[in-house]
N, C-alpha and C positions, 0 to 999 in steps of 0.2 A: 657880140661888142664882147671883150673877156672884161670879170671883174677883176679888179685890183685888191687880193686879200691884204685886210688892213687886219694890226697885231693888237690882242685884248692885250693892253696895257695893264690897265689896272686889274692885278690879280694878287694874291696872299703874297707870292713871295715878291713880290715888286713893291706891296705896299709897305716888307718889310725892310728892303734896302731903302726907303723913303726914310722908314723912323729911321735908321742909321744916319740918313742925311742931318734931320730935325732935330735929335738928341746931341749931333755935336757943340751947339752955342751951350747945352746945358752943361754938357760936359766943363768946359772951359768956363764959364759962370759958377759951378762950382768947385771946380777945384780951387782956381785963385780966391774963394770967399774963403776959402778956408775947411770948405765940406770935401774932405779927400776921402771919405767914405762915400758917401755918395758919390762922390766923380768914379772912384771905384767902382759902386753900384751900377750905373751908367755904362760904364767899358762895360762890364762882363754880360749888360742886356745886348751891349751892339757886340760884341761877339756872340752870344747865344742866336740870335737873329740871323747874324750872319749864315754862322751852321742850319737853322731853320729853314732860311728861305734856298741855300741853295737845296736842302734834300726835300722839300715841297714841290720844286721845280722840276727837279729829274723825277721823283716818284710819281706827280700830279700830270707828268706833259704841259709841263707853263713854263715853258725854258721859251724866252722872248730875247730878240737885238735890245730892248731897252734894260734887262735884266742883264744884258750881258756887258755891256758896255757899263752899267752904272754901279753897278757890285764889287769889281774890283777899284773904282774910281772910289768908292763908298769905305773901300779897304784901306786905300792909299791914304784919303784925308784924315780919317779914324789915327792910322799909322804916327803922320804926320802931327798934326793935330795932340797925338798925347807927346811923343817925343820934344814936341816945341814946348808945352806945356812945362814938361821937365827939363826942359834948359834953360825956363827961364827961373824955373825953381834952382833949378844949381842941381839935377840932380845925373843930366845926363849931359857929357862934354860937346860942342856946339859942334868938333868936326866930326860925330857921327850924325848928327842931325842933317852936315851936310850934305856928308856923303850919299847917304839914303836918299836926301831929296835930286841929287844932282842925277842917282841910278833910276831913280822916278821919273823925273825931268826927260831922261833918255830912251826909259824906255816908249815914255806918252809921245815923244818925238818920232823915237823909232821905227814906232811900233804903226805913225799915222803915216808916212812916207811908205812901210809895208803895207797898208792896208790901200794906199793910192796906187799899187803898183799892181793892184791882187794878190796879193801877198798875206793870207792872216798867219802870224803866230800863235800857237796855243801854248794854255799852261802851263808851264814844267814843275814835276816833281819837286824841286831842289826849292824852284819859288814858293809853294804851297810849304812844306819844311819851314823855308824862311819866316814866312808869316804866321807859323805856328809859333816856334821861337822867341821872336817880337814878342808876340802875344805872350808867354812864359816869362819874358824878360819883365816886362811892364808891370803883369800880376804881381811878380816877385818884388818888383820896387813900390807897389805900392804895399806889398805886405812886408816892408824892410827889410829885407833877406841880403842883408850886404853882407861880405862882396858877390856871392853867389849870384843876384840877381845882377852884376857887373859881370862877369866872365857870359853868364848867359847874353846877357846884351851886347858883348864880342863874338861871342857865336854866331848869333841873327847876324851881325854885320857881316861877318868872314861868308854867310853861307846867300846873303843877297847881294853881295859881288860877283860871288861864285854863280847866282841864278843872271846874273849879268851878262856875267861871260858866254852863258849857252844860249841865252836869248840873243847877245848879238850874231852869235855863230849859223841860229836857226833864220836869222834874218838874214846875214851878209852873203849867207849862198845864194837865195832865190834871187837876191836885187843882181849881186854880180851874173846870173843868169840869163836874168833880164836884159840887163845892159848890152851882152855881147850878140853882135851884129849874125841875124840868122842867114845860113845856107841854103842858097837859091838852087 
């Protein structure tokens, strides 16, 4: 009888990912209490733990399915949380938040459909660049670097929409192939 190998989910990278989820409500709480410096520090800690968990996972061979799923989810939730807080505070236009929300929802739904059909869509460099540019725009916003923060935010939106096109192209080709009837 073959033993089923179970992943060790509790490791340092996954603990850092879980910490990022735990810090989300504290970010919101501090932001709306007017403690924007504390909220900013929480945001920086979240970004640093994101970099650290990936580095440790790869270097120490601690990459898990849990981490592959939860790490990007924590990234998306943090970005959307910050953008929504900024929207409520009047710092970011709601149309930007709506575009990012639609893009993220489309990627989640599209990724789920592709995965259900056995197609794995890997991260794209343009998506990673968009994430970094969003992070830069958020830092600039916290530092009140207007209008530079707005220009960087627009660049991040353009990059994230471009990334959506690349991800969609990556998914649609294999999905079309999977639908074609096989020659007998």
